[in-house]
N, C-alpha and C positions, 0 to 999 in steps of 0.2 A: 256688629255681633248679631247671630240672628238669635232672637228670643221669643218664646211664646207665652201666653196668659191661658192658662187652664181653670175657668170657674166652674166650681164644682157645686150644684144646685141641690143634691141629694145626699143625704147622710151613708146611703147605701152605696154612693160612688158609681151609680150608673146612669146619672144625668150629667155630662160634663160639656160646657160650651168650651171651644178650643179657639183661639185667636192668634194669627200669625202677625205680631206687632212688626217684624221688619217689612214684611210684605203688605203695606197699605191696600192693595188692589184685592187681596185674597179675603173672602169670605169666611165667617166663623163656622167652624165644623162641629156638628154635634155629636160626641161620643157616648157611647152605651155603655162602657166600661173603662175602668182606670187603666186597665192594660193595654189599652188601644194607643196610648201615649208611648208606648215602646217602638210604636211605628214611625216615629218622628226621627227622620235620619238628620236633619241639617241643625238641628236646635243646639246652642251653646249653654243657653240658659231658659228655665222654664220657672214662672210664679205660678204658683197653685194659690186659688184664692179658695178657702172653706166657709162652708154657711155659716151664718150669726148663732143659728139654733147648736153649732159645737163649740163656740168659743164666747165666754163672757168676758166683758174687760171692765176694770174700776180703777180711779184714779189712785194711784200710789207713787210717793216720793221716797225714792230709795235713800238709805243712809251710807253715804259712801264710806264711813269708816267701818262699817261691819261689813262680814264676809257673804256673799251672794247667799248662801243657803240660810243666814240669819235672817236676812231681808226677806226672804219667799216666806220663812216661818213666821216672821211679823206680819206679812201681806195675808197670808193663811188666816191668821188669829184675827185679823180685823173682819174679813169679810165671810168667814166659815157660817155665821148665822143665815147668811143667804143661800146657803147650799141646799139643794134637796136631797141629793146623792151625798154617799160617803166622802169625805176628803181625800182617801186613797183611790177614788175612782176619777181623778182628774189628774192633768201635768198643768204645772205653774211656771209661768215667763214674767218676767219683768223687763220693760224697755221703755225708755224716756219718759218717766213720769207716770207710767200706766202698768197696771198687772193683769194677766190674761190668765182665764181657767179653761182649759181645753180638756174635752172629753177625753181621756185615756184612751178607751179601747178604738174611739174612732181614729185618732192620731197614731197609734201604733200599727193600725190596719193600713191607713194612708202611706206612712212611712216605709212599710214593708214593702209596698207596691214601687213607690218612687226611690227605692235603694236599688232597684235593678236599672235605673236610666243611667245613660253613659254622660250626663250632663249635669252642670251645676242646677241645684233645685233651691227654690225660696218658698216656703209656707205662711201664709199670712191671711187674718181676716179680710173676708170682701169689702166690709165697709170701710176699709181704709184706703182702697185702690184710688180714692180722689180726695185723701183728706188734704186740709190744707194747714202752714203752720200757724197763720195768723188769724184764722177765722172758721167758724163752723161750716159744714157744706150739708147739701142733701143732694145725692146723684141717684137718677133712676138708672137702673139697670135690668133689662128683661124681666120687666114686670114688677120690679122689687125695688124699693126706695132704702140708699144706705145714708144712714144718718154717722157722719164722722165730725167729732169734737176736737177743739185746739190741743186738748189734754191727751191725744191719741186713743183715746176710749170712743166706742161707737156701737151702732146697732143697725140691725136691717130688718125691714118689714115688707109684707104684701101689699100691694095695692087697695086690697081690699079692707085692711087694717089701718089703713094710712092715716085718717081722720082721727082715729081713737088713740093712734099712739103719738100723733103730734100735738093732740089735746095736753096728753100727760107732760110731754117736754115743755109746752109752753108754759104750763101750770108751775112746773118746778124751775123753769128759768124764764121770768117775765121778758126781760131784755133779750130773749134768743132772736136773732137776726143772720140767718144762714144763707151763705151763696147758693143759688139754685143751680141745678145742672138737670133739670128737666123741661119738658113743654106741658106739664100737669098743670092746668087753668087754676085748679084751687090752690096750689102751693104758689104760684104767681101772683094770685090777687092775693093771698094772706101776707106774703112779703114783698113788699115793695123795695126793689133793689136794682141798681144799674147794671148789675151782672145777671139779670133774669134770664131764661130760655137759653141758656148754653148746654147744647146736648153733648153730654160724655160720650167719646169713643175711644176704645182699648188701645187704639193704633198711635194716639197721643200721649200713653204711657213712656217715659225713657227710662234709662238705666239708672239715673239718679234718684228718680222715684223709688224704684225696687230697694235700693242701698239703704234708703231711711225707712224701709218697713221691718217690723219685728220678724225674725224667722224662726217657726217652729220644727222646721225639718231636722231629723237626726237619723244619720243613715244605721239600719238594723244590720251589723256584721253577721255573716253566716260563712260556712265553709263552702257552700255553692255561690254565695256572693263572691267570695275572694276569689273562687276559680274562673267566674264569668269576668269580673274586672281585670284579672291578670291575664286572661287570655292563654291559660297553660295548655302545652301539647299533652297528649297521654304520658309520654316519657316524662315531661316536666312534672307534671302531677305526682307522679310515682315517686321520682327522686326528692320531690319536697314532704311527700308523707314519710318516706323512710329518714330524711334528715330530720323531722320534727320527731319522729319515734327514737330515733338516736340521742337528740338531746335530752328527751323526756326519761330513758330508760339508762342510759349511761351513769348518771349520779346514781341510781339505785344498785346497778350492777357493781359500781366503784365500793360501795359501801358494803354490800353485801360480802364483795370479795375481800375486804378489809377485814371485816369481821371473821369470817373464813380462817383467813391467815393467822390472824390474833389466836383464835381457838385451837388452831395446830400448834403455834408457838407455845401457847399456855400448857397444852397437853403435853408437849415431848418435852418441855423445861421439868414438868412436875415427875414425868418417868425417869428423867435423869436424876433429879434429886431423890426419887423414892428408892432408886437402886443403890444411890450412896447411902442413905440413912433412912432406917424404918419409921422414925420418929417424925419425919416431913409430912404432913398433912395437906399443908398449902404453900405454894411459893408466892411470896408477895414482893420482897426484896432480895432478887437471884444473888446478888453481889454480897450483901451482908450475910445471907443464909450459907453459901459457899464458905465464906470465912470462917464462919462457926464450925461447919462441920471439919475444916481443915485443921482448926484449934482442937479438934477432939481425937484426930487420928493420932496414935501412939507411935511416935517418930523411931523409938529405941527398937522396934520390930523390925524396921525396914532393912533389908541386907543391902551391904556394902557391894555394889557392881563396878568392877574395873573393866574398861574396854581396852584392845590392843592399840598401842603405839603406831600407828601406821602412816604417820607423817613422812616417813621416808620413803614409802611406796608412791604417795601423792607427790613428793618432792621430783623424783625420778623417772617416775612410771606412769605419770597421771594419764598421757595420751596413749597409752597402750592398755590401760586397766578398763574392761569393760564392766565388771561386776564385782563387788565384794559383799560377801556372807559372813554375819559373826553370829557364834552361838555361844552366847554369855553362860549356859549352864554348862556347858562342856569345854568353855575357855579355848575354842577353836575357830578358825576362820578360814575362807574360802575365798582364794584372789584368782578371776580368771585374767588371762593375760592374752593379747593378741599382737602379734607380729613385732615384738620387742628384741632390739638387737640384743645379740648376743651379752657382749661386754657390759650393755647397762643391766642386763638380767644379773650378771656376775655381781656386780656392785649392790644390786639390792638384797642377795644373798648375804653378802659378807655384812652389810649393815644391819640385816635383821638381826643377825647373832649377837651383834653388840648391844640391842635393845631387847634381851631376852625373848626374841623372838624365835621358836625353832621350826624349821621346815620337816614336818613328818612324814610328807609323801608329796611328790611331785610327779604329775602325770604330764610331761612337756614333749613337744616335737620341736626339732629343729631343721627350718628350711631356707636355705640361701641364708643362712648366718642371723635368721630371726625365730624367735622362741614363740610358741603358742602352747597354750593348755591351762591346766588348773594348780595352783600351789594350794596344799593344806596346810595350814598353820597352826602352832601350839603356842599360847602366851601364859604367862604367870597371871592367876587372879586370887591374890591373898587378901 
C-alpha cells in the first residue's frame, strides 16, 4: 500500500512536510499549501499530523456502560476549567484512555480540504507518531520534541523551550524515564538508558502504527464533493438532479392533488344535497342525510307510471330491433325494425294485440321479404 505522512507545522496549513513512507529513498517535500496534497496521484493512505498547539490531551477512562455522548459530556465537565476559550469552540474525541480537545475552526478547515482527496485519510496529533505502548518517549522531529506518554497523551515543544518544559515534566513525574529518539546531548545526559541515541525516521512507520492512532478526520459532505467523488457526466448530473427533485416534490404534489379532489367532492356533494333540500347547510354523513331526505318525501304524490310490455318484441325480434323509444306521458312507443322477415313481423303484430298494444301507425317497407321501418305503438297506462 502506498501511503504518505503529511506533518503540518503551521496552524495556517501553509507549512507542511510530506514524506513518502513507501519509497524510503524519496526525500521529504515541503508544501506551501494544503491544496498541494491533491497532486499526490499514487497515494492510498495519508496520515496527517496536526500541531500540538491545536490539540490538547488529557487522561480519561471511558465508562463502557454509558453512551459516547454521555462519556464526552463527562470528559468536558472534568477538564473545562482548563479551557481559555468557550466549550463550543472545540471538538472532543475519546480514544484508548485519553480525551482530546481539538480547535474546531482549525479542524473544520482542515477536514474541508482533506475531503476532496481520493484516498483514505487519518488525522492525528503529531506527538503520537512515535508513542509506545509500555513506555514514555521523547522524539525529535524537525527541531521539535514530541513527548508521548503511555496513556496516549502528549505534547510537543520547540528546542528553545525544551529545558523549561522538561523541568515541569520531571517535577510532575519524579520517576519519569522516557526512551529517547534524539541525538540531543542534554536529553541523553539527563536520561541514561540503553535505548539512547535512536533517531526517528518517518519511513519506519508502518500500517499497524496508523491503525493504533486516534482519527479526527470527518468528511465534509457537499454537492460539489459528491459530484467530484462520483465523477458524474453532465447528463448523469442532470438526471440525478431531476430524480432528487422528483422525490422531493412528488409527495407534496400528491397531497395537493388529493386535497384538491377532496374539495371538489365536498363541493359537488353539497351542491347535490342543496338541490334536494334547502335545509342542508353542511354534508357530514352523506348516507344518513340522504336517508333522512327520502323519509321526508311525500310518497302519495308520486304518480304511478306503467311501461309497455315489450317482452314479446325482445323474444322474437331482438336481432332485428335497433332502437326503442318510450313516451310515458303519451303512452306511446316507437320501435325501429331492420331487415326482419315478414312472417316474424306478422307474429309480432298478432302478439302485440293480445298484450293490449295497438299499432297506431306503421311506416314500413318490404324488400326481398324483409321488413324495414318504424312502428308507432300505443299502450294502456291506467
